[in-house]
C-alpha positions in Angstrom: 226.5 -4.0 253.1 228.9 -4.1 256.0 229.7 -0.8 257.7 233.2 0.4 257.9 234.9 2.8 260.3 237.5 5.4 259.5 239.5 7.9 261.4 241.5 10.7 259.9 244.6 10.5 262.0 246.3 13.5 260.5 245.3 15.9 257.8 248.4 16.5 255.6 247.0 18.9 253.0 244.5 19.9 250.3 245.5 19.1 246.8 242.5 20.8 245.1 239.0 22.1 245.7 236.0 21.9 243.3 233.1 24.4 242.9 230.9 22.5 245.3 233.4 22.8 248.1 234.7 19.2 248.0 238.5 19.0 248.5 240.8 16.3 247.3 243.2 15.7 250.2 246.2 13.8 251.3 245.6 12.5 254.8 246.7 9.6 257.1 243.6 7.5 257.6 242.9 4.4 259.7 240.3 2.1 258.1 238.4 -0.3 260.4 240.9 0.3 263.3 243.9 -0.8 261.2 247.3 0.9 260.9 246.9 4.3 259.2 247.8 4.6 255.5 248.4 7.6 253.3 245.1 8.3 251.6 244.2 10.5 248.6 240.5 11.1 248.0 237.8 13.8 247.7 236.0 14.8 250.9 232.9 16.9 251.5 233.1 19.9 253.7 233.4 18.6 257.3 234.5 15.2 256.1 231.0 13.7 256.4 231.2 12.1 253.0 234.0 10.8 250.8 234.6 9.9 247.2 236.6 7.1 245.7 240.3 7.3 246.4 243.5 5.3 247.0 245.3 4.3 250.2 249.0 3.7 250.2 251.5 2.4 252.7 254.5 4.5 253.4 256.7 2.3 251.1 254.1 2.6 248.3 253.9 6.3 248.6 257.7 6.6 248.7 257.9 4.5 245.5 255.1 6.7 243.8 257.1 9.8 244.6 260.3 8.3 243.2 258.5 7.3 240.0 257.0 10.8 239.7 260.3 12.5 240.3 262.2 10.3 237.8 259.8 11.0 234.9 261.2 12.5 231.7 260.2 15.8 230.1 258.2 13.9 227.5 256.1 12.4 230.3 254.6 15.8 231.0 251.2 17.0 229.8 252.6 20.4 229.0 
């Protein structure tokens, strides 16, 4: 399996934390020296290991926020 490189360019915030100390975070991450993307995924303490996540361009994240903000009351889990 080919190795990959990543660099957390900017830590934007923690979304949640589990009992084992892993945090789901929103960060700006550069994968394999490419342009950084907004990235949501779980990280171990110290960022040595990561879980599965999603990386979005700024346009994709903007569209996601618009979709979230335009949802109806019946689209809520409450």
